C-alpha angles and dihedrals in degrees: 000000000000123000089247092054090048091050090051089054091047096046107023093165095033128253120305109283110189117201116243091233112040109206130200086253090059091050093048092048093048092048089050090054090051092047095053100033100090093055093043090052093046091051090050096052106026096100098043118123123229089257091053091048088054092056117106114233089225138005109293089003132123122280119251088256091054091048091053093049090045091055090053093048095044096046090047088057091047092054091052090049091054090051093047092050091050095049104034135048107258096322120202102237127217112257120207137201101250092184090056091047089052089053094055115107095248092058090049101046113011118113111266091226092080092056092043089054091046091051090052091051098042093045091049089053093043095048091047089052095045094048090054097051124107120232093256090054088063090061093061116102149193129217120243109219096213095058100018085224126140113246111205114215095235088055090048090054089056093045093054092046086053091044090054093051092041094060094035088058091048089059096038092052091049090052091050094046091052095041092240093138 
């Protein structure tokens, strides 16, 4: 497999490309993606067998099961980061080793239903929060400790909408490549 083919498997929708000027239409669109993502994901994976769930979406990549558990873990962190940014002055958030989390036994063997339910709950809470924010709330930020950069909440909304579609497409492309759909 060429490096270009591998990159296409890694980033099937490209890397996150945030617009310079984030409009209210961007925010509304991103929130809509977050609102509908848990059901879209559940519909995509609900009929997969255990063998299919154990299939990596790319060579040396996570299995479908690990991706689903990763989404739950990652979006849980994101929700907390939004709350910290809204209640503290530029908090330095806690980073985590997502690859190590994905290697824990629960990410490798736990039923996906628990993470699908968690995604429904966390997205419902996040979307409710986001829809109630004022425009100036979206300009608050947190600091990511790895880069020491400020992450503005409206950018983070876009990133997690992208993140949802990014991993959804990993799974969807695998299903198409293997004729599972």
